[in-house]
GUDRENBA-933584 format. One record per residue (C-alpha): residue number from 1; y, x, z; residue in three letters. Coordinates in nm, 3 decimals, decimal comma. Layout:
BEGIN
k v u w r
NUM Y X Z ala
...
END
This chain:
BEGIN
k v u w r
1 8,007 11,681 11,212 met
2 7,967 11,517 10,884 gln
3 7,954 11,127 10,917 arg
4 7,779 10,906 10,666 asn
5 8,022 10,615 10,679 glu
6 8,271 10,562 10,385 leu
7 8,651 10,518 10,495 val
8 8,911 10,368 10,259 leu
9 9,269 10,474 10,340 val
10 9,535 10,230 10,190 val
11 9,902 10,308 10,206 asp
12 10,195 10,275 9,942 asp
13 10,355 10,599 10,043 gln
14 10,172 10,911 9,892 pro
15 10,268 11,155 10,188 arg
16 10,120 10,904 10,446 met
17 9,821 10,853 10,233 leu
18 9,751 11,223 10,219 gln
19 9,818 11,275 10,583 ser
20 9,571 11,006 10,678 leu
21 9,318 11,130 10,412 gln
22 9,339 11,502 10,554 asp
23 9,300 11,380 10,906 leu
24 8,983 11,177 10,819 met
25 8,829 11,445 10,595 val
26 8,889 11,713 10,866 gly
27 8,705 11,496 11,115 ser
28 8,389 11,475 10,883 gly
29 8,443 11,139 10,724 tyr
30 8,369 11,051 10,374 asn
31 8,708 10,925 10,236 val
32 8,852 10,733 9,936 ile
33 9,211 10,637 9,903 thr
34 9,413 10,361 9,746 ala
35 9,787 10,367 9,669 leu
36 9,884 10,027 9,754 gly
37 9,723 9,682 9,798 gly
38 9,604 9,620 9,437 gln
39 9,430 9,957 9,415 gln
40 9,264 9,875 9,751 ala
41 9,105 9,558 9,625 thr
42 8,973 9,744 9,326 glu
43 8,829 10,016 9,557 arg
44 8,660 9,742 9,780 leu
45 8,489 9,603 9,486 leu
46 8,376 9,946 9,356 glu
47 8,240 10,085 9,679 his
48 8,060 9,966 10,005 asp
49 8,333 10,046 10,230 val
50 8,256 10,066 10,609 asp
51 8,611 10,120 10,746 leu
52 8,949 10,058 10,605 met
53 9,283 10,215 10,750 leu
54 9,528 9,969 10,611 leu
55 9,913 9,954 10,591 asp
56 10,062 9,608 10,614 leu
57 10,398 9,639 10,445 lys
58 10,321 9,741 10,072 met
59 10,521 9,608 9,788 pro
60 10,342 9,378 9,549 gly
61 10,013 9,326 9,726 phe
62 10,059 9,352 10,109 ser
63 9,803 9,436 10,373 gly
64 9,795 9,080 10,485 his
65 9,673 8,996 10,131 gln
66 9,412 9,268 10,141 val
67 9,269 9,126 10,453 met
68 9,266 8,778 10,303 asp
69 9,090 8,940 9,997 phe
70 8,821 9,087 10,246 val
71 8,790 8,748 10,419 glu
72 8,746 8,554 10,095 glu
73 8,484 8,790 9,948 arg
74 8,312 8,803 10,275 glu
75 8,306 9,189 10,256 leu
76 8,147 9,362 10,544 asn
77 8,428 9,608 10,607 thr
78 8,590 9,694 10,953 thr
79 8,979 9,701 10,930 val
80 9,207 9,898 11,134 ile
81 9,578 9,833 11,065 val
82 9,789 10,157 11,064 val
83 10,156 10,005 11,029 ser
84 10,512 10,077 11,136 gly
85 10,546 9,701 11,201 glu
86 10,646 9,660 11,575 thr
87 10,688 9,297 11,614 cys
88 10,443 9,150 11,872 phe
89 10,384 8,834 11,649 asp
90 10,289 9,071 11,354 ala
91 10,035 9,262 11,572 met
92 9,892 8,942 11,707 ser
93 9,867 8,767 11,363 gln
94 9,677 9,095 11,240 val
95 9,431 9,097 11,528 leu
96 9,354 8,730 11,458 lys
97 9,305 8,806 11,090 ser
98 8,970 8,992 11,154 arg
99 9,125 9,338 11,217 ala
100 8,950 9,555 11,480 tyr
101 9,268 9,723 11,617 asp
102 9,634 9,778 11,541 tyr
103 9,767 10,149 11,530 ile
104 10,151 10,196 11,509 arg
105 10,327 10,454 11,305 lys
106 10,389 10,722 11,371 pro
107 10,040 10,748 11,502 tyr
108 9,894 10,994 11,748 val
109 9,593 11,174 11,564 pro
110 9,366 11,177 11,864 glu
111 9,432 10,801 11,929 asp
112 9,348 10,714 11,576 leu
113 9,033 10,921 11,562 leu
114 8,924 10,762 11,885 his
115 8,982 10,410 11,758 thr
116 8,805 10,474 11,431 val
117 8,501 10,613 11,623 glu
118 8,483 10,309 11,836 asn
119 8,525 10,084 11,543 ala
120 8,224 10,245 11,366 leu
121 8,017 10,261 11,672 asn
122 8,086 9,894 11,720 ala
123 8,013 9,824 11,361 arg
124 7,668 10,032 11,389 gln
125 7,580 9,806 11,686 leu
126 7,671 9,486 11,518 glu
127 7,464 9,590 11,211 cys
128 7,157 9,679 11,427 gln
129 7,197 9,342 11,608 asn
130 7,214 9,160 11,267 gln
131 6,897 9,341 11,142 val
132 6,720 9,247 11,458 met
133 6,832 8,877 11,421 asn
134 6,720 8,870 11,068 asp
135 6,390 9,010 11,152 arg
136 6,350 8,755 11,416 leu
137 6,433 8,485 11,194 ala
138 6,195 8,600 10,921 arg
139 5,931 8,642 11,192 ser
140 5,982 8,299 11,323 glu
141 5,975 8,147 10,968 lys
142 5,670 8,351 10,889 leu
143 5,513 8,241 11,220 his
144 5,585 7,872 11,149 arg
145 5,447 7,912 10,791 tyr
146 5,126 8,092 10,897 leu
147 5,057 7,829 11,166 val
148 5,109 7,549 10,942 asn
149 4,918 7,706 10,654 ser
150 4,624 7,822 10,872 ser
151 4,294 7,677 10,763 pro
152 4,231 7,607 11,138 asp
153 4,374 7,354 11,353 ile
154 4,616 7,517 11,600 val
155 4,708 7,313 11,902 tyr
156 4,853 7,313 12,254 met
157 4,740 7,089 12,532 ile
158 4,936 7,037 12,864 asp
159 4,803 7,062 13,215 asn
160 4,691 6,690 13,205 lys
161 4,504 6,720 12,869 gly
162 4,761 6,584 12,636 tyr
163 4,854 6,732 12,306 phe
164 5,185 6,880 12,290 thr
165 5,161 7,061 11,952 phe
166 4,933 7,060 11,658 val
167 4,971 7,203 11,306 asn
168 4,954 7,027 10,957 asp
169 4,582 7,123 10,915 arg
170 4,479 6,818 11,143 ile
171 4,583 6,579 10,841 ala
172 4,361 6,733 10,579 glu
173 4,046 6,771 10,808 leu
174 4,065 6,449 11,019 leu
175 4,319 6,224 10,856 gly
176 4,570 6,228 11,133 tyr
177 4,939 6,276 11,098 val
178 5,017 6,540 11,340 lys
179 5,287 6,330 11,515 glu
180 5,007 6,077 11,604 glu
181 4,827 6,351 11,801 leu
182 5,137 6,442 12,013 ile
183 5,074 6,262 12,348 gly
184 4,714 6,190 12,264 met
185 4,443 6,290 12,523 his
186 4,186 6,525 12,400 tyr
187 3,909 6,279 12,522 arg
188 4,016 6,036 12,262 asp
189 3,955 6,288 11,982 leu
190 3,594 6,422 12,084 val
191 3,274 6,250 12,067 phe
192 3,131 6,110 12,406 ile
193 2,825 6,340 12,382 ala
194 3,047 6,638 12,363 asp
195 3,274 6,520 12,660 ala
196 3,129 6,767 12,911 glu
197 3,183 7,063 12,685 gln
198 3,531 6,942 12,599 ala
199 3,622 6,921 12,971 ser
200 3,509 7,279 13,010 tyr
201 3,758 7,418 12,772 val
202 4,043 7,168 12,801 phe
203 4,055 7,106 13,173 ser
204 4,353 7,257 13,365 pro
205 4,285 7,586 13,528 arg
206 4,441 7,813 13,793 ala
207 4,718 8,029 13,665 ala
208 4,495 8,333 13,761 ala
209 4,231 8,229 13,523 asp
210 4,308 8,393 13,192 thr
211 3,959 8,405 13,047 ser
212 3,916 8,259 12,679 pro
213 3,663 7,988 12,642 arg
214 3,456 7,903 12,330 asn
215 3,248 7,607 12,257 val
216 3,137 7,401 11,957 glu
217 3,265 7,033 11,941 leu
218 3,275 6,738 11,707 arg
219 3,584 6,573 11,642 phe
220 3,646 6,209 11,526 lys
221 3,830 6,126 11,198 ser
222 4,125 5,890 11,221 arg
223 3,958 5,609 11,013 asp
224 3,612 5,648 11,142 gly
225 3,464 5,651 10,801 asp
226 3,442 6,005 10,752 arg
227 3,123 6,189 10,894 pro
228 3,198 6,395 11,211 pro
229 3,310 6,749 11,163 arg
230 3,201 7,031 11,380 phe
231 3,466 7,279 11,505 phe
232 3,433 7,601 11,682 glu
233 3,685 7,580 11,977 ile
234 3,856 7,879 12,119 lys
235 4,109 7,830 12,400 thr
236 4,323 8,056 12,636 ile
237 4,537 7,942 12,920 pro
238 4,917 7,972 12,899 ile
239 5,184 7,921 13,145 glu
240 5,386 7,617 13,055 leu
241 5,762 7,656 13,019 gln
242 6,033 7,401 13,102 ala
243 6,405 7,374 13,140 asp
244 6,392 7,233 13,503 asp
245 6,171 7,251 13,801 glu
246 5,900 7,077 13,638 ala
247 5,760 7,427 13,546 glu
248 5,587 7,439 13,876 thr
249 5,388 7,175 14,063 asp
250 5,442 7,040 14,420 ser
251 5,275 7,343 14,568 asp
252 5,498 7,580 14,377 gly
253 5,227 7,702 14,157 ala
254 5,290 7,766 13,788 thr
255 5,128 7,491 13,573 glu
256 4,897 7,612 13,312 val
257 4,832 7,452 12,974 gly
258 4,587 7,529 12,698 ile
259 4,663 7,715 12,371 tyr
260 4,378 7,712 12,110 gly
261 4,237 7,717 11,768 val
262 3,974 7,462 11,611 ala
263 3,791 7,624 11,317 arg
264 3,613 7,387 11,099 asp
265 3,251 7,487 11,096 ile
266 3,102 7,193 10,929 ser
267 2,993 7,371 10,612 asp
268 2,850 7,645 10,819 arg
269 2,656 7,392 11,019 lys
270 2,525 7,245 10,706 glu
271 2,456 7,596 10,561 ala
272 2,250 7,672 10,887 glu
273 2,047 7,353 10,854 arg
274 1,988 7,449 10,482 thr
275 1,900 7,805 10,570 ile
276 1,673 7,693 10,834 asn
277 1,495 7,462 10,591 phe
278 1,475 7,735 10,326 gln
279 1,342 7,984 10,582 ala
280 1,029 7,766 10,644 tyr
281 0,995 7,558 10,331 his
282 0,943 7,623 9,960 asp
283 1,247 7,495 9,782 leu
284 1,061 7,401 9,452 leu
285 0,788 7,181 9,616 thr
286 0,957 7,111 9,942 arg
287 0,624 7,209 10,111 leu
288 0,595 7,439 10,411 pro
289 0,606 7,802 10,299 asn
290 0,397 8,099 10,407 arg
291 0,595 8,163 10,720 ala
292 0,574 7,801 10,844 leu
293 0,199 7,784 10,760 phe
294 0,135 8,089 10,954 lys
295 0,307 7,949 11,248 asp
296 0,116 7,635 11,251 arg
297 -0,201 7,827 11,189 leu
298 -0,149 8,042 11,492 asn
299 -0,082 7,735 11,696 leu
300 -0,391 7,558 11,560 ala
301 -0,598 7,870 11,635 val
302 -0,473 7,870 11,994 ala
303 -0,552 7,499 12,036 gln
304 -0,892 7,533 11,880 ala
305 -0,982 7,803 12,136 lys
306 -0,888 7,606 12,435 arg
307 -1,041 7,277 12,316 ala
308 -1,356 7,470 12,164 gly
309 -1,342 7,259 11,835 his
310 -1,369 7,388 11,464 gln
311 -1,110 7,401 11,203 met
312 -1,090 7,487 10,833 ala
313 -0,849 7,689 10,627 val
314 -0,846 7,656 10,249 met
315 -0,700 7,886 9,995 phe
316 -0,629 7,706 9,667 leu
317 -0,544 7,863 9,341 asp
318 -0,442 7,685 9,017 leu
319 -0,670 7,773 8,710 asp
320 -0,508 7,868 8,378 arg
321 -0,156 7,829 8,549 phe
322 -0,032 8,158 8,405 lys
323 -0,139 8,070 8,054 leu
324 0,030 7,711 8,086 ile
325 0,352 7,889 8,221 asn
326 0,373 8,161 7,957 asp
327 0,303 7,916 7,678 thr
328 0,519 7,610 7,760 leu
329 0,790 7,801 7,968 gly
330 0,891 7,829 8,335 his
331 1,063 7,480 8,335 ile
332 0,718 7,313 8,252 tyr
333 0,565 7,553 8,503 gly
334 0,801 7,446 8,789 asp
335 0,755 7,079 8,714 glu
336 0,383 7,112 8,687 leu
337 0,391 7,279 9,040 leu
338 0,585 6,994 9,178 gln
339 0,333 6,733 9,039 leu
340 0,054 6,929 9,171 val
341 0,207 6,948 9,519 ser
342 0,256 6,576 9,528 gln
343 -0,102 6,509 9,412 ser
344 -0,247 6,754 9,680 leu
345 -0,048 6,577 9,955 gln
346 -0,232 6,253 9,860 gly
347 -0,546 6,416 9,964 cys
348 -0,448 6,513 10,327 leu
349 -0,545 6,362 10,642 arg
350 -0,300 6,304 10,923 asp
351 -0,217 6,633 11,099 gly
352 -0,309 6,843 10,804 asp
353 -0,073 7,119 10,672 thr
354 -0,034 7,192 10,293 leu
355 0,169 7,505 10,207 ala
356 0,290 7,675 9,898 arg
357 0,169 8,035 9,966 phe
358 0,347 8,184 9,662 gly
359 0,322 8,141 9,279 gly
360 0,057 7,902 9,199 asp
361 -0,123 7,934 9,525 glu
362 -0,151 7,691 9,797 phe
363 -0,312 7,679 10,159 thr
364 -0,434 7,397 10,348 leu
365 -0,490 7,382 10,724 leu
366 -0,721 7,134 10,881 met
367 -0,667 7,176 11,249 pro
368 -0,957 6,987 11,376 glu
369 -1,288 6,913 11,187 val
370 -1,652 6,827 11,298 asp
371 -1,795 7,083 11,058 gly
372 -1,817 7,185 10,705 lys
373 -1,877 6,826 10,582 asp
374 -1,511 6,722 10,668 asp
375 -1,386 7,018 10,472 ala
376 -1,634 6,948 10,179 thr
377 -1,494 6,591 10,152 val
378 -1,133 6,710 10,110 val
379 -1,218 6,997 9,889 ala
380 -1,396 6,766 9,653 lys
381 -1,115 6,509 9,674 lys
382 -0,878 6,785 9,577 ile
383 -1,076 6,890 9,276 ile
384 -1,133 6,536 9,165 glu
385 -0,767 6,435 9,188 arg
386 -0,659 6,737 8,977 leu
387 -0,907 6,645 8,715 arg
388 -0,651 6,384 8,591 gln
389 -0,389 6,515 8,342 pro
390 -0,024 6,549 8,433 phe
391 0,226 6,417 8,201 thr
392 0,545 6,631 8,156 ile
393 0,800 6,497 7,901 glu
394 0,531 6,292 7,706 gly
395 0,289 6,585 7,696 gln
396 -0,051 6,577 7,889 glu
397 -0,135 6,898 8,075 ile
398 -0,479 6,963 8,221 tyr
399 -0,502 7,202 8,507 val
400 -0,803 7,270 8,750 thr
401 -0,813 7,427 9,086 ile
402 -1,033 7,694 9,271 ser
403 -1,079 7,638 9,648 val
404 -1,192 7,892 9,893 gly
405 -1,276 7,775 10,257 ile
406 -1,293 7,962 10,589 ala
407 -1,423 7,800 10,904 met
408 -1,306 7,878 11,255 tyr
409 -1,459 8,032 11,464 pro
410 -1,750 8,150 11,241 gln
411 -1,543 8,292 10,951 asp
412 -1,267 8,443 11,162 gly
413 -1,094 8,402 11,489 ser
414 -0,735 8,494 11,401 ser
415 -0,489 8,383 11,142 met
416 -0,520 8,680 10,924 asp
417 -0,905 8,693 10,923 ser
418 -0,900 8,312 10,823 leu
419 -0,660 8,315 10,547 val
420 -0,807 8,653 10,412 lys
421 -1,165 8,513 10,415 asn
422 -1,061 8,177 10,241 ala
423 -0,883 8,396 9,988 asp
424 -1,213 8,590 9,920 ile
425 -1,406 8,283 9,890 ala
426 -1,147 8,153 9,639 met
427 -1,181 8,479 9,424 tyr
428 -1,559 8,430 9,442 his
429 -1,526 8,091 9,272 ile
430 -1,284 8,249 9,008 lys
431 -1,566 8,496 8,931 gly
432 -1,811 8,207 8,893 arg
433 -1,615 7,999 8,645 gly
434 -1,337 7,835 8,850 lys
435 -1,285 7,460 8,926 asn
436 -1,494 7,451 9,230 asp
437 -1,502 7,504 9,607 tyr
438 -1,674 7,789 9,800 gln
439 -1,730 7,851 10,169 phe
440 -1,690 8,206 10,287 tyr
441 -1,998 8,387 10,390 cys
442 -2,057 8,733 10,498 arg
443 -2,297 8,810 10,205 glu
444 -2,023 8,817 9,972 met
445 -1,931 9,148 9,819 asn
446 -1,649 9,203 10,050 glu
447 -1,544 9,524 9,881 ala
448 -1,520 9,360 9,547 thr
449 -1,332 9,067 9,683 met
450 -1,083 9,307 9,854 gln
451 -1,039 9,501 9,531 arg
452 -0,955 9,174 9,345 leu
453 -0,714 9,075 9,632 ser
454 -0,566 9,416 9,621 leu
455 -0,515 9,391 9,254 glu
456 -0,348 9,048 9,288 arg
457 -0,128 9,169 9,578 asp
458 -0,026 9,476 9,386 met
459 0,099 9,259 9,100 arg
460 0,320 9,073 9,353 lys
461 0,422 9,391 9,522 ala
462 0,585 9,512 9,195 leu
463 0,779 9,195 9,169 glu
464 0,887 9,174 9,529 ser
465 0,976 9,555 9,563 glu
466 0,708 9,621 9,837 gln
467 0,663 9,979 9,718 phe
468 0,860 10,257 9,892 val
469 0,898 10,627 9,828 leu
470 0,840 10,902 10,090 his
471 0,928 11,253 10,038 phe
472 0,764 11,586 10,148 gln
473 0,952 11,910 10,132 pro
474 0,852 12,227 9,964 gln
475 0,968 12,529 10,145 ile
476 1,045 12,877 10,040 asp
477 0,938 13,051 10,356 val
478 1,125 13,374 10,272 ile
479 1,468 13,193 10,271 ser
480 1,372 12,911 10,476 gly
481 1,523 12,685 10,212 arg
482 1,389 12,350 10,089 ile
483 1,336 12,398 9,716 val
484 1,195 12,062 9,618 ala
485 1,059 11,735 9,741 phe
486 0,752 11,564 9,620 glu
487 0,793 11,189 9,585 ala
488 0,502 11,008 9,717 leu
489 0,452 10,634 9,671 val
490 0,363 10,412 9,970 arg
491 0,282 10,038 9,958 trp
492 0,456 9,849 10,259 gln
493 0,211 9,540 10,244 his
494 0,347 9,236 10,420 pro
495 0,004 9,168 10,591 ser
496 -0,166 9,506 10,618 phe
497 0,132 9,737 10,671 gly
498 0,165 10,076 10,518 met
499 -0,113 10,155 10,263 ile
500 -0,183 10,501 10,143 ser
501 -0,194 10,565 9,764 pro
502 -0,567 10,673 9,792 thr
503 -0,632 10,304 9,873 asp
504 -0,453 10,154 9,568 phe
505 -0,400 10,428 9,289 ile
506 -0,746 10,390 9,140 ser
507 -0,707 10,007 9,123 val
508 -0,361 10,042 8,956 ala
509 -0,518 10,278 8,687 glu
510 -0,808 10,048 8,615 glu
511 -0,587 9,736 8,577 thr
512 -0,296 9,917 8,393 gly
513 -0,060 9,855 8,665 leu
514 -0,012 10,231 8,691 ile
515 0,232 10,200 8,401 leu
516 0,494 9,962 8,574 pro
517 0,418 10,156 8,900 leu
518 0,478 10,494 8,751 gly
519 0,801 10,381 8,584 glu
520 0,932 10,242 8,914 trp
521 0,840 10,559 9,087 val
522 1,035 10,762 8,816 leu
523 1,330 10,548 8,826 arg
524 1,342 10,540 9,208 lys
525 1,304 10,921 9,266 ala
526 1,573 10,982 9,009 cys
527 1,802 10,736 9,160 ser
528 1,752 10,902 9,498 val
529 1,815 11,251 9,349 leu
530 2,126 11,138 9,195 ser
531 2,251 11,002 9,541 asn
532 2,170 11,340 9,682 trp
533 2,369 11,514 9,417 arg
534 2,669 11,286 9,494 glu
535 2,620 11,382 9,855 gln
536 2,663 11,766 9,757 gly
537 2,289 11,846 9,764 ile
538 2,238 12,036 9,435 his
539 1,972 12,305 9,477 asp
540 1,676 12,070 9,538 val
541 1,451 11,935 9,252 arg
542 1,223 11,634 9,252 met
543 0,841 11,654 9,194 ala
544 0,669 11,355 9,049 ile
545 0,296 11,290 8,985 asn
546 0,174 11,169 8,660 leu
547 -0,134 10,977 8,566 ser
548 -0,317 11,000 8,235 ser
549 -0,209 10,653 8,129 met
550 0,160 10,748 8,178 gln
551 0,153 11,047 7,968 ile
552 -0,049 10,889 7,701 glu
553 0,187 10,587 7,662 his
554 0,378 10,622 7,339 lys
555 0,724 10,553 7,505 asn
556 0,689 10,800 7,800 phe
557 0,907 11,076 7,672 ile
558 1,170 10,820 7,580 gly
559 1,150 10,663 7,936 leu
560 1,195 11,004 8,090 val
561 1,501 11,080 7,872 his
562 1,651 10,747 7,948 glu
563 1,603 10,771 8,315 val
564 1,757 11,120 8,323 leu
565 2,069 10,998 8,130 arg
566 2,112 10,692 8,340 glu
567 2,110 10,911 8,669 asn
568 2,323 11,189 8,522 arg
569 2,038 11,441 8,575 leu
570 1,915 11,730 8,371 ser
571 1,539 11,787 8,292 gly
572 1,576 12,086 8,520 his
573 1,608 11,856 8,813 asp
574 1,259 11,729 8,765 leu
575 0,916 11,867 8,812 glu
576 0,604 11,667 8,667 met
577 0,288 11,733 8,844 glu
578 -0,026 11,673 8,636 ile
579 -0,409 11,739 8,725 thr
580 -0,631 11,958 8,522 glu
581 -0,855 11,655 8,437 asn
582 -0,552 11,475 8,281 leu
583 -0,495 11,771 8,047 ile
584 -0,858 11,808 7,950 met
585 -0,900 11,438 7,861 gln
586 -0,674 11,469 7,565 asp
587 -0,584 11,843 7,499 met
588 -0,402 11,780 7,187 glu
589 -0,188 11,483 7,308 asn
590 -0,129 11,656 7,632 ser
591 0,012 11,971 7,478 ile
592 0,224 11,755 7,251 lys
593 0,369 11,538 7,535 lys
594 0,425 11,837 7,773 leu
595 0,595 12,043 7,507 met
596 0,838 11,741 7,460 gln
597 0,886 11,741 7,838 leu
598 0,964 12,110 7,833 asn
599 1,226 12,059 7,544 glu
600 1,395 11,816 7,812 leu
601 1,400 12,094 8,073 gly
602 1,133 11,919 8,276 val
603 0,907 12,164 8,473 gln
604 0,535 12,125 8,468 ile
605 0,307 12,180 8,753 ala
606 -0,071 12,176 8,770 ile
607 -0,158 11,981 9,082 asp
608 -0,486 12,041 9,274 asp
609 -0,537 12,361 9,063 phe
610 -0,904 12,489 9,059 gly
611 -1,077 12,153 9,149 thr
612 -1,104 12,029 8,788 gly
613 -1,252 12,172 8,471 tyr
614 -1,113 12,517 8,563 ser
615 -1,064 12,603 8,204 ser
616 -0,823 12,899 8,196 leu
617 -0,729 12,870 7,812 ser
618 -0,493 12,584 7,855 tyr
619 -0,283 12,786 8,104 leu
620 -0,159 12,987 7,812 gln
621 -0,128 12,689 7,572 lys
622 0,068 12,462 7,777 leu
623 0,430 12,499 7,891 pro
624 0,325 12,525 8,262 ile
625 0,570 12,645 8,526 his
626 0,383 12,605 8,849 thr
627 0,022 12,606 8,995 leu
628 -0,039 12,423 9,322 lys
629 -0,318 12,558 9,529 ile
630 -0,531 12,259 9,648 asp
631 -0,544 12,179 10,012 arg
632 -0,910 12,213 10,021 ser
633 -0,871 12,578 9,942 phe
634 -0,594 12,626 10,181 val
635 -0,815 12,485 10,458 asn
636 -1,053 12,768 10,400 glu
637 -0,791 13,013 10,534 ile
638 -0,927 13,091 10,895 glu
639 -0,846 13,357 11,140 lys
640 -1,178 13,479 11,162 asp
641 -1,337 13,388 10,844 gly
642 -1,348 13,527 10,484 asp
643 -1,349 13,203 10,288 asp
644 -1,003 13,250 10,132 ala
645 -1,117 13,446 9,820 cys
646 -1,046 13,156 9,597 ile
647 -0,679 13,128 9,728 val
648 -0,665 13,519 9,662 asp
649 -0,791 13,477 9,299 ala
650 -0,536 13,186 9,226 val
651 -0,253 13,380 9,376 ile
652 -0,353 13,691 9,161 ala
653 -0,380 13,472 8,853 met
654 -0,056 13,310 8,898 ala
655 0,121 13,649 8,950 ser
656 -0,065 13,779 8,626 gly
657 0,062 13,468 8,425 leu
658 0,400 13,476 8,585 arg
659 0,380 13,134 8,710 leu
660 0,530 12,993 9,025 asn
661 0,294 12,912 9,295 leu
662 0,290 12,643 9,569 ile
663 0,026 12,596 9,841 ala
664 -0,042 12,245 9,957 glu
665 -0,180 12,116 10,293 gly
666 -0,043 12,408 10,494 val
667 -0,093 12,301 10,859 glu
668 -0,066 12,611 11,084 asp
669 0,134 12,935 11,117 glu
670 -0,161 13,154 11,040 tyr
671 -0,197 12,992 10,683 gln
672 0,173 13,044 10,646 val
673 0,156 13,412 10,730 glu
674 -0,161 13,471 10,523 tyr
675 -0,029 13,295 10,209 leu
676 0,302 13,473 10,246 arg
677 0,147 13,810 10,281 asp
678 -0,057 13,750 9,957 lys
679 0,253 13,668 9,777 gly
680 0,257 13,289 9,789 cys
681 0,605 13,199 9,923 cys
682 0,649 12,833 9,852 glu
683 0,436 12,584 10,052 met
684 0,424 12,213 10,167 gln
685 0,214 12,068 10,426 gly
686 0,223 11,896 10,779 phe
687 0,329 12,238 10,933 tyr
688 0,672 12,176 10,751 phe
689 0,700 11,815 10,748 gly
690 0,495 11,482 10,680 lys
691 0,625 11,274 10,393 pro
692 0,919 11,080 10,526 ala
693 1,155 10,810 10,403 pro
694 1,476 10,902 10,221 glu
695 1,705 10,875 10,514 lys
696 1,505 11,134 10,729 glu
697 1,464 11,351 10,423 ser
698 1,842 11,368 10,374 val
699 1,890 11,454 10,736 ala
700 1,642 11,743 10,699 leu
701 1,835 11,874 10,396 leu
702 2,165 11,850 10,577 leu
703 2,037 12,045 10,874 asn
704 2,014 12,410 10,930 leu
705 1,784 12,617 10,692 pro
706 1,413 12,537 10,765 phe
707 1,333 12,892 10,865 ala
708 1,586 12,893 11,142 asp
709 1,419 12,568 11,294 gln
710 1,047 12,609 11,248 arg
711 0,958 12,970 11,123 leu
712 1,144 13,207 11,351 pro
713 0,851 13,466 11,305 ser
714 0,811 13,411 10,937 val
715 1,154 13,346 10,758 gly
END
């Protein structure tokens, strides 16, 4: 068997040298030779020799000198002397000189090989032991370094509560030299108010109680001038070790001490206080914010119900603030808000709550009033106070305020109704010229006020990302495959919950907000599709609805191109859905824009086909790929009826024009079968799935084919 160890054979007689070399090579050892002592020292410097077979009596440079050389150079080489020297003193001297063994010439090969093997085995054990000792030494050194470099205080306490060990961190955090802590009782370090909790974690325990304990404590600093610091204390019991019988108590039970870590959480505590303040206060004005105002208003409503008294809620909005903010800059605007909030607080009674509701809007809660007169006095005081100019960096700024007031219980019996009605009253003042107050009354045009409120909320919704996309699948019922998703925008209103687009799209179009909203939908839908592509979903396109204002905008085509590039998508990944009315409003511009979309590879679909102008000429002029059968026509498909003639005509028309066809609003299996039999094989509707968030849509994509799940009789 081949051995890895390197053996150096040293002798001044060539024949003996060759004999030993042959013996060792024949036994599987790696062998090098040296003819004489001088050559042996050269070999030792050139090679890492594990074992040396060394002759003693050699002219010029003896074996003793070679061993001295090994000793001086601290070479890690095991030496076996093979010599004809028979003197006992010589053998004794050799063995004292670090040689492993002494073999006399002439040697017995078996004895020599046995000695060599034993020497190498012993050497291997020594090396292993040395490696283990080195590792232990490094581990101990690393442990000491880690303990003393720890950002936490590491300590040990004996069974009587006295510190027996503490790391260097104590000096930086509390000013103590760690030697001062050794022998100190833990009670001298903690605050009196925390003594009970300290006793819980630091008290002696039974040996069987090995459970860790955690509490938060405050530790005193050494000089007493530093503020107290909070620590998260974690302790575990440990059995105390001793060199004598003190290891056990008088009953023979093992004594238990405490090992623990104290983590400084002072910054976290301060952050928690800050976060708690931020959660319920506006950082700019230091007033209560919307959340705290609502909490107090809910409490005030409950108290008013029990006591039977009235209360007032005011909604205050600064007039012309946007103009001031845009003209002078946000720094001026922020300082103006701070000055206004200070001025408003000077108008309050004890117990009233003024809050910044957002932007330039404030709310005021008067939890107990005798009637409208009390609210009127405060409202007039607020308006009069704000007539005075505010001076910012030497410049006088005038601002007025519109105040809407709702009274409990006549104008609302809940928090939401009171705030909403005060808001409506405030907008009523805005429409009449501003800088006044108005009590809510039922005769106000609630629909108009709600529309104004909706517009205001929509502007904020775009800024605060309240809009979300839901996705409805479009199915090829022949293959059962999802071919596309229609991206449908929803509004997650913070007060009214999920709002359908039918309730806000018209407002968005009237106010021009449809442009930023449409851009957001395009960017978000393409971002989602890009994420799907990264997940390996490639055979699904995204359908997006367009409004007339979007397609008329001069930068619309550039925006589409930019969004596709940013998301590494091609135009073929998108399908733009437009209505007939949109096309007919400006046929020339529509043709131009749709041609440009087509050049990008974007597919064009006519949504709600048949419900608009129904002019067929544009179907041949425009780069249209798909017709969508309106849900109103699909609803006419009945088992016993004959009202599906429009559907039949649209299907036939699409087939003649070689256009793709999708049926919307499919809700039952009969409609699926009817449409499929007539040649319309792509469908969407509640039968296949309602619009769902992205996560659910991805799950639907990654499941089995749709036909296998929902259409066993159709696919």
